[in-house]
N, C-alpha and C positions, 0 to 999 in steps of 0.2 A: 504494499500499499504506499501511497505517497504520504510524507510527513506532513502534519498539519500543525501550523503555528498561528500566524494571523492572516486572515483573508480580507481584503478590502475589494468590495465589488459593487456593482449595481445589483438590485434584487427584483425579483419577479413577484408581484403581489397577487396571490390567488386566494381571495377571501371566501373560500368555499369550506364550510364546516363539515364535520363528520365524514371525511374522505377515508375510505377503507382500501385495503390493499387490492381488492379486484378492480378498483376504479383507478388505482395507480398503475397496475399492469394486469390487464385481463387474463383469466385462466387459460384462455386458447393459445396465449403466447408463451407458455410454461414449458415448451418441449426441449429447450436446450438446457444443458447442464454447466456450460461455461458462463462467465459473467458479461460477456460482450454482446452487443447487439440489441439488448433490452431497451435502451434509450429511445430507439426510433418508435417503439410502442408505449412509450410512457403516456399515460392518460389517453390512450388510444381512442376510446369511444367518445371522449370529449373534444379531441383534437380534430377528428376526421369523420366525415359522414360515410354512408354505405358505399360510396363510389370512391373512397380514399382522397377526397378533396378536403383541404383544410377547412374547419369551420371558423368564420371570421369572428365570431364572438368570444372565442376562447383565448385566454391570456397568453398561451405559449405561442398563438399564431398571430399575435401583435408584435410587429417588428420593433416598436418602440420600447419593449421591455426585454431585458436580457440579464444575464449575470449568473454568478455561481451560488446565489443565496435564493432559496424559495421562501417566501413568507406565506404560509398557509393559514387557514382558519382553525378554529379550535377543534380538537379531536381529530388529529392526523395519524393514519396507519392503523386504524381499527380493523377488525375482521380476522381473516386467516393469518397464519403465521408465515407466510411465504417470504422467504428471503429475497426473492426476485424483486420485491417492491424496492428494496434499498439498491439492488443492482441496477434497476432501470433508472433510478434518480441519479446515481453516481455515472452511469454510462452516458446520460443526457448532458451531464456537466455540472451538476449540483454538488456542492461539498457541504452545504449547510441547509437544514430546513428548520424554520421557526415556527413555533406554534405555541398555544397556551396549555395544550394537553397533547401527550403522545400515548398511544398503546404500548404497554411495556414490551411486548414481543417485537414490535416495530422498532422501538428505541434500541433495543438490544441488537437486532439484526443490523440496523443502521450503524451502530458504533463498531461492530465487528466488520464492516465493509468500508470504512473510512469516511462515512457521512455523519456529520455532527448534528444531532437534534438539539436545538436550543429552545428549552421551555421558558417562556416569559409570562408575566401576568397579563390578563385579559386586556387591561387598559393600556399596557405598552404595546401589545400586539395589535390593537385597533389603530393606535397612532402610527405604528410602522406601516400598516396597510394603507392607511390614508395618506401618509406623506409619500410613500413610494408610488402610489397610484397617481398622485398629483405631479410628482417630480421623478419621472422614469430615469433620469441621468443621475440622480442622487446616489451617493455611495454609503454603504453601510460596512462597518468594521466588526469582525468577530474575532476577538482575542481569546484564544484557548488558555494561554498561560494565566491571564487575568481573570478569565471566565467572565467576560464582559462583552455585550453587544451595543454598539454605538451608532446612532443615525448621525453621520459626519456633517450634514447640513445644519443641524441644530445642536449638536453636542449631547443630545438626550441619550442616556445609557441606562442598561439594565444588567444586573449580574444574573448568572445562570449556574445551576449545579451540575456536576458531572462526577461520576464514579472515578476515584483517584487512579485506579488501575487502568481504566478504559482512557483516561486522559493521557497517562504515560504511553500506552500503546499508540494512540493517535499522534502524539508528538513525535514518536520515533518511527512511525510508519509500520508498526507491528500489527499482525493478526495474532491470535492466541498462540499458534504454532511457532510463529517467528519470535515471539516473546520468550517461549520456553527455550528455543535455540540459543537466544541471547544470554541465557543464564545457565547453560549446561555446565560451565565450570562450577558454579554454585551447587548445582544438583549432584555433581560428581563428589564435590567436597563433603556435602551432607551424607552422601551414601557411605563414603570412607568412615565417617564418624559413627555410623549405626552398627 
């Protein structure tokens, strides 16, 4: 995985609440076992009509919005436990998803795949959505070390929580196995002492 430190980017405001994993990546696209290629079908049924034409009303089809930060509505990633939802978001180019609530399994899958779920209070989320919608060029900073998200145009910021182990893994670009490989010398030393 790519190391995660600080990201400054434009953001995509998607003010839809209760987004489940089948909406993120529909089940009919879950045939592959590698992580590549899922981004093209991210939010497939919202992005494209039955003739594969982009739907003009959907935010990812609006050229004025782009960036590696997705600002979503409340309750993001509910439903099934499919890891493919995180794969699709990362493959599309998102490194951060912001919401006021995440489903636990989605949050875990996101962290395991280099996608940072930033949970903020409802009032801060609403402000982010409003300001980003009005100013698509505006930059947002996500600082993993400080555990802060900042709207750079106003300086408004909010802190967020993250499991210390997962924070360490993201900062070093480790998945769980890569983390274990990084401490093999400590494991060997422990085994010698037993």
